[in-house]
Structure formats: C-alpha cells, structure tokens
N, C-alpha and C positions, 0 to 999 in steps of 0.2 A: 496268731493262732494266740497269743500270749493276752493281749488287750481282753481277746472274748472269753476265755475262762474267767479273766477279771470280772468281766462284765456279768457272766452269767454265774459267777459265785457273791455277787453282792445281793443281798435281802431284798425281796420283791419291792417295799417302797423306794432303796434307793436306785435301783433300777431306771423307773418309773418318773422320779425325778431325773436322774440321769437326761433322760430318753426328751422330757421335757427340755432341760437346759441346752440341751444339745439340738432341737429344732429351732428353738427360740434364738439360741446364739446364731445359727445359719444362716435364717431368715435375716435378722439382724444385720449380720457383718455382712451379708452380702448389698443391703439398702446402704448401709453406710459407705461402703465402697463405690456404689451406680447413682445416689440419691444425691441431688444438692441440701446444703444444709437446711434452707428452708421449709422441706418436704421431710426431714428428720425430724425437727421440733416436737411436732406431734406425738414422735415415740417417745422423744425424751420428755416433754410434759405428760403427768400421767393422769388420768381420770379413777373414778373409784374400780377395783379390779378386785374380781374372787375368782374362784373354780368357776370351770364349765356349769355345775351343778349350782352353784351361788352360793358354795358355804365356805368358809375356807380351808383351807388344806393344812395337813396337821403336818411341817416341816419346821423344824429351827432353825434359825440363823444360818449357823454352823453347817447344818446338815446342804443349804441352798450354798454357801461358798464353796463347800467341797464338792457337790454337782458342777456347779460354774467352774471351778479351776479344772475338775477330770473331763470335761466337754471340752473346756475352750483350750487342755492340752490337745485334742485329736483333729481339730479343726480350724483351717481355716480361716480368718480373716476376724478372730475371736481376740481383737485389740482391744484396750480399754473400756473404749467407749459402747462395744455391744455388750461387754461383761455389764458395763453398770447398768446399760437398759434392760436387761433382760434380769438383773440382780433386783434392782428396784421392783421390778413385776414379779417376777416371783416372791418376793416379802412379800409385797403387799398383797397378794392370794392368797397367803397363808396371816394376814392381819394382820401384818405391821407396816408401821408409819416410817417409809424411808425415801433418799430424797438422792439425786443423781447431784454430785459435784461436779463441775469441769472447770481445770484454773492452768495455769503455765507459770513456767520455772525459769526463770530468764538466767543466760552466768553472761561473761563477759563475749564471747562468740558464739555461744549455742540458745536456742531455746527448745521446750520441751510443756508439751501439751499431755495435762491425762485427764480421768474421767474414775471416778470411785461414788460409791454410794453410802452414805452416813443413815446410820437412824439414831435414836438418841440416845443409845449403849456407845457408837464411836462408827469405827470404817468397818463395815462389812466384808463387801466387794472390794479389791484395787488398794487394798494396803500397802502403803510404801513406810520405807522408812520414815521418808519428810514430805508424806501429806499435808503437814502444818506451815510448808518452805512455799508449795503453788499459791500464787493470787488467782480467783476467785474468777473466774471470767461470766459463770452462769451457774446458777442455781435452780432444777428445777422444783416447780413445787412437788410437797411431800404427800404421796400415796401414802393411803391406809383405806 
C-alpha cells in the first residue's frame, strides 16, 4: 500500500516515465534471462529511436535515471544490463546521445561484469565508484 501511495503522489509526467521504464525493464529483463547473447545484441545496438509520436520526449537524464532506479527496485531481473539497455533507449527517445558500455573487472579469485550507460556528460545509468576500473568488452554505437 505504501508503494501505491508513493506512486499516485508522483506528478503525472514522473508516473508516465516510471511506467514506461517499468514495462521496458520487465520485457528486457525477461529477454536477458531467456535469450542467447546473439539474440540480445540487436537490443543493445541502437537504432534511431524517438517517442511513438515521432517527436522527442521532454525528460532530463536525471529524470530517466530516477525512473529506472525506482522501477528496478520493484522488478525482478532488473540487473545492470536491462537497466543499461532501457536507459539508453529512454535517453535516445528524449534526444540524448548515449551508449551501452559492458565491461569486466578481474581480481585474484573473482570476475565481475557490469553494464552502464554513458553520455557526453558521463555515466547516467549504472554508475559505480569504479566504472573506470572495468575493462571494456563491448561498447554499443551511440544512439541519438
């Protein structure tokens, strides 16, 4: 009930962005769990994306980051890769150039993979204290 109250207390624009992020995170998160990497690459590689009406949506990158964080906190499978794919797509739909970065971080007995979204102003989705420590495996072309 508390989550519902929070949701309905959001301004209409934030509710819409949250729902857009939540639906996309659910679909992409499910796809990441079920499909092989080759089938996922078209999701990671961007095309030109605009809103369904063909005009850019009017959200700031910080609004998109907040919506993805909110939706990701209540959805299963909302790991870094689905968040990065959805973040890049939402940024592109608002007219921002962004790319999905995928990297690994190795230590003596462990290896960690991470995905994040970068724009010209820095990491927008998936920021960690050590993003620069990751060795890049793959960078998607920039969506704009």
